[in-house]
N, C-alpha and C positions, 0 to 999 in steps of 0.2 A: 594731279593725274596719278592714278594708282599704278604701282609697279606690278606687272603680271607675275613676276617671279615670287613676289611676296604672297600673292593670292594662292599660288600653287603650292607653297611650302606648307608642311604639316604644322598644325597648331600645337601648343604645349599640351593641350588636353589629348590630342591624338597620340603624341609621343608618349605621354604617360600611360594611355590605354594600351599601346603596343608593348611598352615595357612591362606593365602588369601582366599582360597575356603571356609574354615570353617567360617571365619568372614563374607564373602559375604552372605552365607545362614543364618547366624545369623541376618544380616541386613535385608534380605528379610522377615524373620519371624517376626522381630520386627515391620517393616513397615506395614506388612499385619495385625497385631493385633492392630496397632495404629489407633485411631479415626482421622477423617478428620480435626477436630478442632486442635488437638495437632500437626498433620502433617503440617497444614498451619502455625502454630506458629513457628515450627521448621524451616520451609522453609524461613520465614521472617527473623528469626535470622541468618540463614546461609547466606542469601543475604546481610544483614547488615554487618556481620563479613567479608564476602568476599570483600565488598566495602572498608572496613577499611583497610584490609590487602593487597589490590591491587590484589585480586584473584576473581574478579567479574565473569569472564567466568567460572572458575572452580566451583564456588558456584552455578551459573545458571545450569551448567551441572548436578551437584549433585541433585539440586531440580527437574530437568526434569526426571532424572533417578528414584528418589524417587516416583514421581507421577506415572510413568509407572508401577513401582513395586506395588504401592498401588492399582492401577486399576486392574491389572492382578492377582498378588499374593493374594490381598485381596479378590477378587471374588472367587478364588480357595479355600482359607481358609474357607470362609463362606459356600461354597458348601460342603466341607469336613465335616464341623460341622453339617450341615443339614442332610447329608447322614448318619452320625453316629447316630443321634437321630432317623431318620426314621427306621433304622434297628432294633432299640430296641422296636418298636411297633409291633402289631399283624399282622395277615394275610392281613387285609385290608390295613395297612400301608406299606406293602411290595411293592406295586405298586409305592408308593411315594418314597421309597428308590431307586427304579430303575430310577425314574425321576431325583432324585438328583444326582445319579451316572452319568447319561447322562450330567447333567449340569456341574459336576466336569470334565468330559472328555472334554466338550466344552471349559471350562476355561483353561484346560491344552493345548488344541489345539490352543486356542487363544494366550496363552503365547508363545508357540513354534513358531507360525506363526509371531507374532509381533516381537519376537526376531530375526527371519530371515529377516523381512522387515525393522525394525528400529534397525539395529545392532549398538552396541556401537561404532564401528570404524567409521560408517557412520556419527553418530552424532558428535563425537569428531573431525573427519576429517573436517567436515563442520565448526565447531566452530574454528578449527585451521586456516582454510582458511579465515574466517572472520577476525581473528586477523592479519593475514598477509596482507590482503587487506586494513585494516584500515590505514596502514602506506603508502601503494603505491596508493591505489584507494578507498578512503572513500565511493564514490558513489556506487561502486560495492560491497563493504562490506555491506552497508546498504541494497542493493538489495538482497544479499544472506541471510542476517538475516531475512528479510521479507519473503523470500521464505521458509526458515526453519520453521518460525512460521506458515505459511500457511500449510506446510506439516504436522506438529504436530497437528494443529487444525483440519485438515481434517481426520486424521487417528484415533486419540484417541476416539472421540465420537462413531465411528463405533464399536470399540471393547468393549465399555462400554454398549452400548444400543442395538446393532443389533444382532439378532439371526443367522445371516449368510448372509443376503442380504440387500443391500441398492439400490440406483439408479445408473444408468450408469453415470449420471451427477456428482454425488459425487465421484465416482471412477476416473473420468476424472480429477476432480479438484485436487485430491491427486497426480495423475501422472503428471499433469502440474507443480505442486509445486516441485516435485522431479526433473523433467526435467529442470526447471528453475535453480535449484541448480547445476545440472550437466553441464548446458550450461555455467554458470559462472565459473565453474572449468575447463571445457574442451575448452571453448571459441569457436573459429570457427571450432573446430574439431567435434562439435555436431550440427546437423541441425534437426529441429523437424517440422513435419507437422501433424496437427490433423484435420481430416475431418469427423466429426460426426454431422448429422442433428439434429437441435434443437428438432425435434419431437421425437427423440429417447432418449433424456436425462432423461425422467422420467421412462425409462424401468428398470425393476428389474434386478439387476446384483449382483453376489456374491462378498463379500468384498475381497479385496487384490489380486484377480486373475489378473486383468489388471496390477496392480503394479508389480506383480511377472514377468509377461511377459516383461514389460518395463525394469525392472532392469536386467533381463537376456539379453535382446537385447543390453543394454548399456555395461554391464560388460563383457559378452562373445563375443558379436558381434562387438562393436565399439571401446571400450577402447584399445583392443590389436592392433588396426590398427594405424599406424603412422599418417595417415591423418584423422583418425576418420571416420565419415560417417553420414548417415541420418537415422532417424527413423520416420515411418509413422503410425499413428493410424487412423483407419476408422471403420465404422459400418454401417450395412444395415439389412433389414429384407427380408428374402428369404424363401418362403414356410412355413410361420408361425414361423420361427426361427430367433432369433437375432444372427447375425454373427459379432463378433468383431475381427478385424484383427490388428496385430502388425507386421510390416515389417521393417527389417533393411537391409542395403547393406554391412554389415561388414563380419567378419569371421564366423558368425553364432554361435549357442550354441547347438551342438549335445548332445544328452542324453548319456553322458559318466559318469563314476563314479566320484562323487563330483560335477556334474553339473545338475543332473536330479532330485534332491530332491524336488525342488519347482514345477517342472512339474508333478511329481508323485503325490504330494499333490493336485494339481489342478484336476487331473483326479479322484482321490479318492473322493474329495469333490463334483465334478460334479455328480459322480455316486450316492452318498448319497442324494444329493438334487433332482436330476432329473431322476435317473435310466438310462435307455438306450436312453432317449430323448436328452441327451447332450453329447458333446465330445470335446476334445482338439486335434487338428491335427497340425503337423509341416511339412512344405514343404521347399525345397531348390530351389528357383526360378533359372531359367537359367541365370538371370542377376547377381546372387550371393546373399549372405546373407541368411536370414531366414524369412519365413512367418509363423507366429503362428496364429491359428484361433480357437476361442472358439465359439461353436454353442450351443444355448440352447433355450427352449421355450420362445417366446416373450410374455411379460406381462408387464403392466404398474403398477407403485407403487400407 
């Protein structure tokens, strides 16, 4: 006869999971409070130690993750501190507290969005692919490494410096780097066409929205297909609005539970930024696949 107390007790796996979660948040808090100078010194020591122990890629991954945490969690920590100080002041400072609260919410939104876009599994899968290619195809391994560096270089400054918008050209560069990585992984199963006029590259465009559509097209539209497929990115100005189109000829990505969070976030952000002047639409072309279109007021940076 089973002892009910044993059934109710947590398993070793549960205890390990809780311990890992607790140490993760301790790490995030420590890095958020750490100065950039100390963090840079710790990163250098980690890279040296990784090289000595033959764990260079693991050390590099740890340094990249620490940098992401510092940029995002550090900003949130500073916003929290500023908001707490503002609430302690009088009636005039109450407006400042509201501003700091908005900054804190923005930092939290950025953290959630960046976590969705630069997910740990994408980073580690890419590093793992680099390791495998180093044995079989050093040239492709180097190309993937360069594409990953371009991807991180294109994404991190936006989240550190931008209030929510950059240029369409910067967003295209980020998506190009991502698609270069995916083409090296999927090889001939992924075909990419980008047709955006140079005159539209300086147009203002919200951060990470294009990237979300591109990732959805690859993940839900093309990767499930045995033969893969094609993704096409285009842009034009029509009736004073910039129309950005992402089309794929795969299985599509209908807004079903578990697949629509990124699209819902796009719609919410478009509403906050532009009100009724912007929208995201999804279509199912007769030829198959999915056509996603973001339309918003056209303006140059």
